[in-house]
N, C-alpha and C positions, 0 to 999 in steps of 0.2 A: 755226687748225685747221679744215679743211673736209672734208666727207664723213664716212663712218663710220670711226672710228679702229680700229686693231687692238686687240683685247681679249684679256686673259689670264684665264681662269676659275680662280679660287682655290678656291671651294667651291660645291657645288650641293646640291640636295635640302633647302634651308633652308625654314623656315616663316615667310615674309614678313620677311626681314631688313631692318633699318633701323639708323640711328644708328652708323655705323662710326667707329671711333677707331683710327688707325694708331699702333701702339705702337713705342717705340724699339728693341725687340728683333726687329722685323720681323713680329710677329703683328698681327692686327687684331681688336679687340673689336667686337662688334655685338650688337644685340638680335634676337631672333626673336619678333615680336609674337604671332603665332598659337600659338607654343609656350610663351610666357610666360617666356622665359629671357634671360639675358645670356650670350652665347657668345663663344668665341674661336677664330679660325682661325690655325693655325700656317702658316709659310711653305710647308710641303709640302702644305697643304690639309686637314690633319687638323683636325676641329672638335670642341671639347670644351665642355661646359656649365660656365660659371663659377658661376652662381647661378640658382635657380628663383625668379622673382618673382611669377608669376601675373598676372592682370589683363591689361594691355596695355603692356609696356615699350616705350618709343619712343626719343626722343633720349637720347644718353649723352655724358658728358664726364668727363675726369679732373680731380680737385680737388687743392688744395694739400696734402692729407694723404695723397696716393697712393691714394685710393679712387675708385671710379667712381660718378658721380652719374647717376641715371637718371630721366627723366620717364616716369611710368606713367599711361597714359590710362584705365585701368580696364577696358578690354576692348571688343572689337567683335563684331558678327555677321560671319560669313564666308561667302563663296560662291565656287564654282568655275565657270569658264567656259572651255571649250576647253583644259582642263588647266592653266589659270592660276588663282591664288588672289588674291582681292580682299577688302578690308575694306569694311564697310558701316555699318549703323546701330549705335547703342549696343547692346552685348551684353546678352542676357537675364541673364547672370551678372555684369553690371557691378559692380565692386568699389570704385568711387570713385577719383578722381584723386589722385595724390600724387607727391612727389619722394622717391626712395629712394637710399640710399647703400650701396654694395656693397664689402665687403672682398674684394679679388681673391685674397688668399692663402687665405682660409677659406670664401668663398662666403656669409658672413653678410650678411643684409640688414636694414636698419633704415629706418623711415619717418622722414624728416626734416621734411617739411611735408605736410599734407593740407588746409589751409585758410589763409585770409588774412583777418584782421579778422572772423572768425566766419563767413565765406562759404566753402563747400567748393570746393576745386579740382575742376574737372570733367574735363578731358582734357589734362593737361600733355603737350607734344609735343616741343619742341626746346630745347636748352640751350647756352649759351656762357659760359665763365668770363672775367672780366677779370683783369688782373694784380694786383688788390688782394684777390683771394680771394672776391669776390662773383660771383654768376652771374645772368644774365638767362635767363628761360624764357618760352615761349609757352604759353598755355592755349588749345588748339584747340577745346575744348568737345566736346559730344556731340550727335549728330543722332538724332532719333527720327522716327517715321513722320509726325508732323504738327507738330513744333516742334524748335527747337534752342536751344542756350545762347548768351547774350551773354558774350563773354570778352575777354581782353586779354593784356598783357605784364606780367610780374612781375620783381622784383629781390630776391634773397635772399642771406644769408650762408651760407658753407659749413658753419659750426659749428652751424647750427640756431637762431641767436640772433635773427634778424630776417627778416621777409618783408614786401614792400610791393607793392601793385598800382600800377604806374606809368603804363601806357597803357590807356585804356578809353573806349569799346568799340572793338574791331576785329572784323572778320568772319572768324572761323575762322583766326586767325594760326597760322602753321606754322613755317617756317624762320626762324632768327635767327642773326645774326653781328655781329662788331665789325670796324671798320676797324683798320688797323695802329696808328694813334695812339690808338685807343679813344675818339675824339671823335665817332664816328658809329655808330649802331646800325641795322642793316638787318633788316627784318621782311618776310616774304612772307605774303600772304593767299592761302589755297588757292582758294576759289571765285571770287574776283574777278580772280585772276591778276595782282594788283598787287604790285610790289616797292616798299616804302616805306623812307624814310631818316629817322632822328630824330637831331638834334644833341644831344649830351650836355653838360650843364652841369658835371657832376662824376660820380663813380661812383654809379650807381643813380638818377640824376636827369636828365631830359631838359630841354631848353630850352623853356619854355612859350611858345606862340605862335610857334614856330620854323618854321611852315609857310607856305603861300602866302597865308593870311589870318590874322588875329589869332585866329580860332576854331580853326584847325588847328595841331597841334603837330608833325606830320610832313610830309615832302615825298614826292610821287609821283616815284620815281626812274625807273620804267618800268612798262609794262603790256603784256601779251600781247594781240594783236588776234584770235587764233584761239581755237578751242574747246579750251581747256586749263585746267589747274589747277596751282598751284604747291605744291611740297612743301618739303623742307628745303634748306639752303644752306650754302655754305662760301665763304670769301674767299681768293683766291690772292695771291701775293706782289706782283703788279702792282696790287692793290687791286680787282680785278674780282670781282664777286659771281656765284657759280656756283650755279644753282638747278635742282633736279630738276623736270621738268615731267611731269604725268600726262596720259594720253590721247595726247598728241603724242610722248611717249617720248624724252626727250633731256635734255641739260644746257644750260640757257640761261645764257649768260655775258654779264653786263651791266657796262659800264664806267661807274662813277658820275661820272667826269669830264665826260662828254658824252652819256651815255644810249645810246651805240651798243652793239650787241649782236651776238653770233654764236650759233649753235646747233650743238651736238654731238649727233648722233643716237645712240640706244641701241637694242639689240634687245629691248626690253621696253616695254610701254605705261606701266609705273609704275617708272621709275628714281628712287627716292625720295630718296636721300642721296648725297653725295659728301664725301670727305675727302682729305687729302694726306699722303703719307708717303714712306718711303725715305730714304736717306742725304742726298739733295739736295732732298727734298720735291717732286721732279718726277714722282712716281708718284701718280696719282689712283685712289682706290678708290671704286667705285660699287656700291650695293645695287640689284640688279634684282629688285624685291620680288615681283612677281606670278609670276615664273618661279623664285623661290627661289635666286638666285645672287648671289655676291659676285665682282666682277671688278675687274681693274686695267687701266690704260692709261697710256701716257706722256703727261704734260702739257707743253705748250710752255714753261712757266715754273714756277718753284717755287711751292708753296702757301705760305700764311701760317702761320708756326709758331704753334701754340696754346699758351696758358699751361699750365704744370704738367706738360707731357708729358715733360720732362727729369728728372722726379722718379722715384726707384725706386718700383715698385708693390708 
């Protein structure tokens, strides 16, 4: 894919959309962080609020019980520039980080996790389920005027029975995804623009010392050389990792096999998330967050099918 692709605008006027989930019925679930909601766009572009969560709902994924699991970062400060909306420091009304579970039929919201081993979650950001019913999520942390949180990556069970901090520390981890065989975990760090890979020993556990030295557990898969920051990611059916880039405004597509990459430009400086849907999974959905739009575009190959999306919601 080269040059700017043709885009179809599905919905506009959104309040910083992220976390898209392409549903089997053709609708797309997504959060509106600045609005504090989990919303749904129908194929005709009609947008309805599924649930009011408050705080800062961020990444979302469907679980084995047919409910939607949402990373809530607790809330940001917001500012506008040239008609675009951007997130900033920890919100003055910050309500704490948590993982929430939403019943799509009723809109009921419950807090599944808000801490791990007595330490509060600070800013959960992105989430991916494995086939066993566990989910990985990043805690991006919160940034204040003179300090920021040290955070990492967690693994938890869908039923609320267990949570464990697995990778620590990382610098503001954001996007997270699994390879098709679920033997590799991909994590994007926002400010360093690094894409990392971690070998998995079993569900919820990484291979210790699996990096380039015995002190490192992950591998540097790729890094951006320009002034950019990485947001959320998805893996396509060819195993390529597709990451939203901030400031440079595009989707960075990295091949884990050899580290080669391509760049798909987007008409927004903050295209934060991508997911795949449609009957053949060859439609990519991208959240253009600062301009408040959800768009779609044809993808040159199918996306990787996510776990539990074939379950009735």
